[in-house]
N, C-alpha and C positions, 0 to 999 in steps of 0.2 A: 596415779599417774605411771608412767615408765621409768625403767632403771635410771640411774644417775649414770652420767660418762664414765665415772671410774668405776661403778659396778658393772658396766658393760667391758671396760678394760680388765676388769679382774678375772671375769668370765673367760676373756680371750687370752690372757697370759698365765694364768694360775697353771703351776706346774710345768710350764713350756720352758726350754733353754734360751737364755739370751746371752748374747756375746757383746760386750764393751770394748770397743779397739780404741785404745788411747786412753787409759785413764787419766792420764796427764796431772800438770799440778794447778791448773787454772779453774777448777771446780765443774766444769761442763760434764766430765766423766763421772765424777762422784755423785752429781745430780741424778745422771740417767741410772747409775747403779742403785742408787736410794729409792728413785720412782718404781723401777721394774721389781726389785725386792718388795716394795710395799704393796703391789699388785700380785705378788705371790710367785714371780717367777723364779726360776733356778738359774742365778746371774754368775757368770765369769767374766772377769775383767783381764785386760792384758795391756802392754805397753813396752815399749823398748827400753825405757829406763829401769833402773836396779829398784829393788824394794826398798833400798835405803834412801834412794833419790826421790822417791814416791812416798816417803815416810808421811809426809803430812796427810796425804790423800789417804793411804793405806789406815792411818790412824781414825781418821774421819768415819771409815767405814767398819769400825771394830763392831758395832751393834747389830751389824748386817750379817746374814749367812751369804757371803760371796766368796767365790774362788778365785785365786789369783794364778795366772800362769804367764 
């Protein structure tokens, strides 16, 4: 049968740049970063809070290759 949805998404996002605006502390930004990293995208996350304020979110993303700005 055809490709799975995940395989189609990987084909669409592998090597593409993705910007997550508002990493936050509630988890939705972290989930988006993980999702796009697992699809092979080049992910950058940004937030108005400092890295210290976002430390729980930043810590959760240590296993992933994500840039913070």
